[in-house]
DSSP file (Angstrom, degrees, kcal/mol; ACC not computed):
  #  RESIDUE AA STRUCTURE BP1 BP2  ACC     N-H-->O    O-->H-N    N-H-->O    O-->H-N    TCO  KAPPA ALPHA  PHI   PSI    X-CA   Y-CA   Z-CA
    1    1 A M              0   0    0      0, 0.0     2,-0.5     0, 0.0     0, 0.0   0.000 360.0 360.0 360.0 136.4    0.0    0.0    0.0
    2    2 A V        -     0   0    0      3,-0.0     2,-0.2     4,-0.0     0, 0.0  -0.810 360.0-146.0 -97.3 130.0    1.2    3.5   -0.9
    3    3 A T     >  -     0   0    0     -2,-0.5     4,-1.5     1,-0.1     3,-0.2  -0.534  21.8-117.0 -93.0 161.7    0.8    6.1    1.7
    4    4 A N  H  > S+     0   0    0      1,-0.2     4,-2.3     2,-0.2     5,-0.2   0.851 114.1  59.7 -61.0 -35.6    0.1    9.8    1.1
    5    5 A R  H  > S+     0   0    0      1,-0.2     4,-1.3     2,-0.2    -1,-0.2   0.901 103.9  49.1 -62.4 -42.3    3.4   10.7    2.7
    6    6 A H  H  > S+     0   0    0      1,-0.2     4,-0.6     2,-0.2    -1,-0.2   0.876 111.8  49.0 -66.4 -38.3    5.4    8.7    0.2
    7    7 A V  H >< S+     0   0    0     -4,-1.5     3,-0.7     1,-0.2     4,-0.5   0.893 110.0  50.0 -70.7 -41.8    3.5   10.3   -2.8
    8    8 A T  H >< S+     0   0    0     -4,-2.3     3,-0.6     1,-0.2    -1,-0.2   0.774 102.3  61.1 -71.8 -25.4    3.9   13.9   -1.6
    9    9 A S  H 3< S+     0   0    0     -4,-1.3    -1,-0.2     1,-0.2    -2,-0.2   0.736 100.9  54.5 -74.4 -19.8    7.7   13.5   -1.0
   10   10 A K  T << S+     0   0    0     -3,-0.7    -1,-0.2    -4,-0.6    -2,-0.2   0.600  85.0 103.8 -88.0 -11.4    8.2   12.8   -4.7
   11   11 A K    <   -     0   0    0     -3,-0.6     2,-0.3    -4,-0.5    -3,-0.0  -0.446  66.9-137.0 -69.0 141.8    6.5   16.0   -5.9
   12   12 A R        -     0   0    0     -2,-0.1     2,-0.2     1,-0.0    -2,-0.1  -0.733  16.9-110.7 -99.5 150.7    8.8   18.7   -7.0
   13   13 A R        -     0   0    0     -2,-0.3     2,-0.4     2,-0.0    -1,-0.0  -0.544  30.8-155.0 -72.1 142.3    8.5   22.3   -6.2
   14   14 A T        +     0   0    0     -2,-0.2     2,-0.1     2,-0.1    -1,-0.0  -0.961  52.6   9.4-119.4 142.1    7.5   24.6   -9.1
   15   15 A G  S    S-     0   0    0     -2,-0.4     2,-0.3     2,-0.0    -2,-0.0  -0.263  87.8 -68.9  88.3-177.6    8.3   28.3   -9.3
   16   16 A F        -     0   0    0     -2,-0.1     2,-0.1     1,-0.0    -2,-0.1  -0.820  41.3-115.5-115.1 153.3   10.5   30.4   -7.1
   17   17 A S     >  -     0   0    0     -2,-0.3     4,-2.1     1,-0.1     5,-0.2  -0.410  31.7-108.4 -81.0 165.2   10.1   31.6   -3.6
   18   18 A L  H  > S+     0   0    0      1,-0.2     4,-2.4     2,-0.2     5,-0.2   0.864 119.3  53.9 -61.6 -37.9    9.6   35.2   -2.7
   19   19 A L  H  > S+     0   0    0      2,-0.2     4,-2.2     1,-0.2    -1,-0.2   0.889 107.0  51.0 -66.2 -39.2   13.1   35.4   -1.2
   20   20 A E  H  > S+     0   0    0      2,-0.2     4,-2.0     1,-0.2    -2,-0.2   0.925 112.1  46.6 -64.5 -43.3   14.7   34.0   -4.4
   21   21 A L  H  X S+     0   0    0     -4,-2.1     4,-2.5     1,-0.2    -2,-0.2   0.900 111.2  52.2 -64.0 -41.0   12.9   36.6   -6.5
   22   22 A L  H  X S+     0   0    0     -4,-2.4     4,-2.1     1,-0.2    -1,-0.2   0.888 108.6  50.9 -62.5 -40.2   13.8   39.4   -4.1
   23   23 A A  H  X S+     0   0    0     -4,-2.2     4,-2.2     2,-0.2    -1,-0.2   0.912 111.2  47.7 -64.4 -43.0   17.5   38.4   -4.3
   24   24 A V  H  X S+     0   0    0     -4,-2.0     4,-2.5     2,-0.2    -2,-0.2   0.923 112.2  48.9 -65.2 -44.5   17.5   38.4   -8.1
   25   25 A V  H  X S+     0   0    0     -4,-2.5     4,-2.1     1,-0.2    -1,-0.2   0.892 111.2  50.7 -63.1 -39.4   15.7   41.8   -8.3
   26   26 A T  H  X S+     0   0    0     -4,-2.1     4,-2.2     2,-0.2    -1,-0.2   0.919 110.6  48.4 -64.1 -44.4   18.2   43.2   -5.8
   27   27 A I  H  X S+     0   0    0     -4,-2.2     4,-2.4     1,-0.2    -2,-0.2   0.920 111.7  49.5 -63.6 -43.7   21.2   42.0   -7.8
   28   28 A L  H  X S+     0   0    0     -4,-2.5     4,-2.3     1,-0.2    -1,-0.2   0.878 109.8  52.4 -63.4 -36.9   19.8   43.4  -11.0
   29   29 A G  H  X S+     0   0    0     -4,-2.1     4,-2.1     2,-0.2    -1,-0.2   0.907 109.2  48.6 -64.1 -42.2   19.2   46.7   -9.3
   30   30 A I  H  X S+     0   0    0     -4,-2.2     4,-1.5     2,-0.2    -2,-0.2   0.915 111.5  49.8 -64.6 -42.8   22.8   46.9   -8.1
   31   31 A I  H  X S+     0   0    0     -4,-2.4     4,-2.6     1,-0.2     5,-0.2   0.914 110.4  50.8 -62.3 -42.3   24.1   46.0  -11.6
   32   32 A A  H  X S+     0   0    0     -4,-2.3     4,-2.0     1,-0.2    -1,-0.2   0.890 107.1  53.5 -62.8 -40.3   21.9   48.7  -13.1
   33   33 A V  H  < S+     0   0    0     -4,-2.1    -1,-0.2     1,-0.2    -2,-0.2   0.843 115.7  40.3 -63.9 -33.1   23.2   51.3  -10.6
   34   34 A V  H  X S+     0   0    0     -4,-1.5     4,-0.6    -3,-0.2    -2,-0.2   0.884 120.8  40.1 -82.1 -40.9   26.8   50.5  -11.6
   35   35 A V  H  X S+     0   0    0     -4,-2.6     4,-2.0    -5,-0.2     3,-0.3   0.903 103.3  62.0 -82.0 -43.5   26.4   50.1  -15.4
   36   36 A I  H  X S+     0   0    0     -4,-2.0     4,-2.1     1,-0.2     5,-0.2   0.884 103.3  48.7 -59.4 -45.3   23.9   52.9  -16.5
   37   37 A P  H  > S+     0   0    0      0, 0.0     4,-2.0     0, 0.0    -1,-0.2   0.885 111.7  51.3 -62.0 -34.9   26.1   55.9  -15.4
   38   38 A R  H  X S+     0   0    0     -4,-0.6     4,-2.1    -3,-0.3    -2,-0.2   0.885 109.4  49.6 -68.6 -37.4   29.1   54.3  -17.2
   39   39 A V  H  X S+     0   0    0     -4,-2.0     4,-2.1     2,-0.2    -1,-0.2   0.907 110.8  49.0 -68.0 -41.7   27.1   53.9  -20.4
   40   40 A S  H  X S+     0   0    0     -4,-2.1     4,-1.8     2,-0.2    -2,-0.2   0.881 112.0  48.9 -67.7 -36.6   25.8   57.4  -20.4
   41   41 A V  H  X S+     0   0    0     -4,-2.0     4,-2.3    -5,-0.2    -1,-0.2   0.898 110.5  51.7 -66.8 -39.7   29.4   58.8  -19.8
   42   42 A S  H  X S+     0   0    0     -4,-2.1     4,-2.2     1,-0.2    -2,-0.2   0.878 107.1  53.1 -64.1 -37.5   30.6   56.6  -22.7
   43   43 A A  H  X S+     0   0    0     -4,-2.1     4,-2.1     2,-0.2    -1,-0.2   0.912 110.0  47.4 -65.0 -42.7   28.0   58.0  -25.0
   44   44 A E  H  X S+     0   0    0     -4,-1.8     4,-2.4     2,-0.2    -2,-0.2   0.907 111.8  50.3 -64.7 -41.7   28.9   61.6  -24.2
   45   45 A A  H  X S+     0   0    0     -4,-2.3     4,-2.4     1,-0.2    -1,-0.2   0.889 109.7  51.2 -64.1 -38.2   32.6   60.8  -24.8
   46   46 A A  H  X S+     0   0    0     -4,-2.2     4,-2.4     2,-0.2    -1,-0.2   0.900 110.0  49.0 -65.4 -40.8   31.8   59.1  -28.1
   47   47 A K  H  X S+     0   0    0     -4,-2.1     4,-2.3     2,-0.2    -2,-0.2   0.905 111.4  49.8 -64.7 -41.2   29.9   62.2  -29.2
   48   48 A T  H  X S+     0   0    0     -4,-2.4     4,-2.2     2,-0.2    -2,-0.2   0.915 112.0  47.5 -64.2 -42.7   32.7   64.5  -28.2
   49   49 A N  H  X S+     0   0    0     -4,-2.4     4,-2.2     2,-0.2    -2,-0.2   0.896 111.3  50.8 -65.6 -39.7   35.2   62.3  -30.1
   50   50 A A  H  X S+     0   0    0     -4,-2.4     4,-2.6     2,-0.2    -2,-0.2   0.899 109.4  51.8 -63.8 -40.2   33.0   62.2  -33.2
   51   51 A H  H  X S+     0   0    0     -4,-2.3     4,-2.5     2,-0.2    -2,-0.2   0.930 109.8  48.5 -61.4 -46.3   32.7   66.0  -33.1
   52   52 A K  H  X S+     0   0    0     -4,-2.2     4,-2.2     1,-0.2    -2,-0.2   0.904 112.6  48.7 -61.5 -41.3   36.5   66.5  -32.9
   53   53 A Q  H  X S+     0   0    0     -4,-2.2     4,-2.4     2,-0.2    -1,-0.2   0.907 110.8  50.5 -65.6 -41.9   36.9   64.1  -35.8
   54   54 A N  H  X S+     0   0    0     -4,-2.6     4,-2.8     2,-0.2     5,-0.2   0.921 110.2  49.9 -61.0 -44.6   34.2   65.9  -37.9
   55   55 A V  H  X S+     0   0    0     -4,-2.5     4,-2.7     1,-0.2    54,-0.2   0.922 112.1  47.6 -61.3 -44.8   35.9   69.3  -37.2
   56   56 A A  H  X S+     0   0    0     -4,-2.2     4,-2.0     2,-0.2    -1,-0.2   0.906 113.5  48.1 -63.7 -41.2   39.3   67.9  -38.3
   57   57 A E  H  X S+     0   0    0     -4,-2.4     4,-2.0     2,-0.2    -2,-0.2   0.920 113.8  45.6 -65.9 -44.9   37.8   66.3  -41.4
   58   58 A I  H  X S+     0   0    0     -4,-2.8     4,-2.6     2,-0.2    -2,-0.2   0.903 111.3  52.6 -67.5 -40.8   35.9   69.5  -42.5
   59   59 A N  H  X S+     0   0    0     -4,-2.7     4,-2.2    -5,-0.2    -1,-0.2   0.902 109.3  50.4 -61.1 -39.8   38.9   71.7  -41.8
   60   60 A G  H  X S+     0   0    0     -4,-2.0     4,-2.2     2,-0.2    -1,-0.2   0.908 111.2  48.1 -63.2 -41.7   41.0   69.4  -44.0
   61   61 A A  H  X S+     0   0    0     -4,-2.0     4,-2.6     2,-0.2    -2,-0.2   0.881 109.4  53.2 -66.1 -38.4   38.4   69.6  -46.8
   62   62 A V  H  X S+     0   0    0     -4,-2.6     4,-2.4     2,-0.2    -2,-0.2   0.910 109.5  48.7 -63.4 -41.7   38.3   73.4  -46.4
   63   63 A E  H  X S+     0   0    0     -4,-2.2     4,-2.3     2,-0.2    -2,-0.2   0.917 111.8  48.5 -65.3 -42.6   42.1   73.7  -46.8
   64   64 A R  H  X S+     0   0    0     -4,-2.2     4,-2.3     2,-0.2     5,-0.2   0.911 110.5  52.3 -61.5 -41.7   42.0   71.4  -49.9
   65   65 A W  H  X S+     0   0    0     -4,-2.6     4,-3.1     1,-0.2     5,-0.5   0.924 109.6  49.3 -58.5 -46.2   39.1   73.6  -51.3
   66   66 A Y  H  X S+     0   0    0     -4,-2.4     4,-2.2     1,-0.2    -1,-0.2   0.915 112.4  46.8 -61.9 -43.6   41.2   76.7  -50.8
   67   67 A F  H  < S+     0   0    0     -4,-2.3    -1,-0.2     1,-0.2    -2,-0.2   0.856 119.5  40.3 -69.3 -33.4   44.3   75.2  -52.5
   68   68 A E  H  < S+     0   0    0     -4,-2.3    -2,-0.2    -5,-0.2    -1,-0.2   0.874 128.7  27.3 -81.2 -38.6   42.2   73.9  -55.5
   69   69 A K  H  < S-     0   0    0     -4,-3.1    -3,-0.2     2,-0.3    -2,-0.2   0.655  95.5-126.9-101.5 -19.5   39.8   76.9  -56.0
   70   70 A G  S  < S+     0   0    0     -4,-2.2     2,-0.3    -5,-0.5    -4,-0.2   0.550  82.7  67.9  82.6   6.6   41.9   79.8  -54.6
   71   71 A K  S    S-     0   0    0     -6,-0.4    -2,-0.3    -5,-0.1    -1,-0.2  -0.976  85.6-101.2-150.2 160.9   39.2   80.9  -52.3
   72   72 A Y        -     0   0    0     -2,-0.3     3,-0.1     1,-0.1    -9,-0.1  -0.505  41.8-106.0 -81.6 153.3   37.5   79.7  -49.1
   73   73 A P        -     0   0    0      0, 0.0    -1,-0.1     0, 0.0    30,-0.0  -0.228  52.5 -73.3 -69.1 169.0   34.1   78.1  -49.3
   74   74 A K    >   -     0   0    0      1,-0.1     3,-1.7     2,-0.1     6,-0.2  -0.193  45.6-110.0 -60.2 157.0   31.0   79.9  -48.1
   75   75 A A  T 3  S+     0   0    0      1,-0.3    28,-2.7     2,-0.1    -1,-0.1   0.811 120.7  50.6 -61.7 -31.4   30.6   80.3  -44.3
   76   76 A N  T 3  S-     0   0    0     26,-0.2    -1,-0.3     1,-0.0    25,-0.1   0.449 107.0-129.5 -87.4   1.5   27.7   77.9  -44.2
   77   77 A L    <>  +     0   0    0     -3,-1.7     4,-2.0     1,-0.1     5,-0.2   0.684  63.9 137.5  62.4  21.9   29.7   75.4  -46.2
   78   78 A S  H  >  +     0   0    0      1,-0.2     4,-1.4     2,-0.2     5,-0.1   0.879  68.6  48.8 -66.9 -37.3   26.9   74.9  -48.7
   79   79 A D  H  > S+     0   0    0      2,-0.2     4,-0.8     1,-0.2    -1,-0.2   0.911 114.5  43.3 -71.4 -41.3   29.2   74.9  -51.8
   80   80 A I  H  4 S+     0   0    0      1,-0.2     7,-0.4     2,-0.2     6,-0.3   0.833 113.1  53.8 -72.5 -30.7   31.7   72.4  -50.3
   81   81 A G  H  < S+     0   0    0     -4,-2.0    -1,-0.2     1,-0.2    -2,-0.2   0.796 105.7  53.2 -70.9 -28.6   28.9   70.2  -49.1
   82   82 A A  H  < S+     0   0    0     -4,-1.4     2,-0.7    -5,-0.2    -1,-0.2   0.692  90.1  88.1 -79.5 -18.7   27.3   70.1  -52.5
   83   83 A D    >X  -     0   0    0     -4,-0.8     4,-1.8    -3,-0.3     3,-1.6  -0.724  65.7-158.2 -84.8 113.6   30.6   68.9  -54.1
   84   84 A S  T 34 S+     0   0    0     -2,-0.7    -1,-0.2     1,-0.3     5,-0.1   0.622  86.2  71.8 -70.4 -11.3   30.6   65.1  -53.9
   85   85 A N  T 34 S+     0   0    0      2,-0.2    -1,-0.3     1,-0.1    -5,-0.0   0.759 109.6  32.0 -71.1 -23.5   34.4   65.0  -54.3
   86   86 A Y  T <4 S+     0   0    0     -3,-1.6    -2,-0.2    -6,-0.3    -1,-0.1   0.869 139.6   8.4 -98.6 -50.7   34.6   66.4  -50.7
   87   87 A F    ><  -     0   0    0     -4,-1.8     3,-1.8    -7,-0.4    -1,-0.2  -0.763  60.1-178.7-136.0  88.2   31.6   65.0  -48.9
   88   88 A P  T 3  S+     0   0    0      0, 0.0    -1,-0.1     0, 0.0    -4,-0.1   0.828  90.8  39.1 -58.0 -33.0   29.7   62.4  -51.0
   89   89 A D  T 3  S-     0   0    0      1,-0.3    -5,-0.1    -5,-0.1    -8,-0.0   0.280 124.2-100.4 -98.7   9.9   27.1   61.9  -48.2
   90   90 A G    <   -     0   0    0     -3,-1.8    -1,-0.3    -9,-0.2    -8,-0.1  -0.040  55.1 -50.3  88.6 162.6   27.0   65.6  -47.3
   91   91 A I        -     0   0    0    -14,-0.1    -4,-0.1    -4,-0.1   -10,-0.0  -0.522  64.9-117.5 -71.1 131.1   28.6   67.4  -44.5
   92   92 A P        -     0   0    0      0, 0.0     9,-0.5     0, 0.0     2,-0.2  -0.279  25.7-119.1 -67.3 156.5   28.0   65.7  -41.1
   93   93 A K        -     0   0    0      7,-0.1     7,-0.2     1,-0.1   -39,-0.1  -0.613  36.2 -89.6 -91.9 157.1   26.1   67.5  -38.4
   94   94 A N     >  -     0   0    0      5,-3.0     4,-2.7    -2,-0.2     3,-0.3  -0.518  32.9-153.0 -65.0 118.4   27.5   68.2  -35.0
   95   95 A P  T  4 S+     0   0    0      0, 0.0    -1,-0.2     0, 0.0   -47,-0.1   0.694  89.5  60.8 -70.6 -16.1   26.7   65.2  -32.8
   96   96 A L  T  4 S+     0   0    0    -49,-0.2   -48,-0.1     1,-0.1   -49,-0.0   0.880 130.4   2.5 -77.5 -37.8   26.7   67.3  -29.7
   97   97 A N  T  4 S-     0   0    0     -3,-0.3    -1,-0.1     2,-0.2     3,-0.1   0.370  91.6-122.0-131.1   2.4   23.9   69.7  -30.7
   98   98 A N     <  +     0   0    0     -4,-2.7     2,-0.2     1,-0.2    -5,-0.0   0.747  67.6 133.5  60.6  28.0   22.7   68.3  -34.1
   99   99 A K        -     0   0    0     -5,-0.3    -5,-3.0     1,-0.1    -1,-0.2  -0.650  62.0 -96.4-102.5 163.6   23.5   71.7  -35.8
  100  100 A A        -     0   0    0     -2,-0.2     2,-0.2    -7,-0.2    -7,-0.1  -0.476  38.4-114.2 -76.6 147.8   25.3   72.3  -39.0
  101  101 A Y        -     0   0    0     -9,-0.5     2,-0.3    -2,-0.2    -1,-0.1  -0.524  35.4-170.7 -78.1 151.3   29.0   73.2  -38.9
  102  102 A K        -     0   0    0     -2,-0.2     8,-2.7     6,-0.1     2,-0.3  -0.949  24.8-110.3-138.8 158.4   30.0   76.7  -40.1
  103  103 A L  B     -A  109   0A   0    -28,-2.7     6,-0.2    -2,-0.3     2,-0.1  -0.719  31.4-147.9 -86.5 139.9   33.2   78.6  -40.8
  104  104 A N    >   -     0   0    0      4,-2.7     3,-1.9    -2,-0.3    -1,-0.0  -0.329  39.1 -83.4 -94.7-174.4   34.2   81.3  -38.4
  105  105 A A  T 3  S+     0   0    0      1,-0.3    -2,-0.0     2,-0.1    -1,-0.0   0.759 129.8  56.7 -63.4 -25.4   36.1   84.5  -39.3
  106  106 A K  T 3  S-     0   0    0      2,-0.2    -1,-0.3     1,-0.0     3,-0.1   0.307 118.9-111.5 -88.5   9.9   39.5   82.7  -39.1
  107  107 A K  S <  S+     0   0    0     -3,-1.9     2,-0.3     1,-0.3    -2,-0.1   0.835  77.8 127.5  63.1  35.9   38.2   80.2  -41.7
  108  108 A R        -     0   0    0    -46,-0.0    -4,-2.7    -4,-0.0    -1,-0.3  -0.904  64.5-104.7-117.8 150.4   38.1   77.4  -39.2
  109  109 A V  B      A  103   0A   0     -2,-0.3    -6,-0.2    -6,-0.2   -50,-0.1  -0.481 360.0 360.0 -75.5 141.5   35.1   75.2  -38.6
  110  110 A Q              0   0    0     -8,-2.7    -7,-0.1    -2,-0.2    -1,-0.1   0.306 360.0 360.0-135.9 360.0   33.0   75.7  -35.4
């Protein structure tokens, strides 16, 4: 004869206990507190580096334009941006503020 006691001891638990769930949520919270600030700082640093690279690239193109044409491009860079020999995909926008680059009085990009 099989007793109730023998049958219930072979049953397996299903699911997680409240303490196990609480431990997992706590660990995920700690990981989020550590990781999220680092990711946001990395994103800002990447935008700053992209901006510096864009400025250097545009300044190089402006100098080539001057040597080839004998004059500087327009301050809004519309003429150099329209020439596919310089920027086939158009002049990139500033990743920090999403504005167009312009030449200043010293003929440098800002």
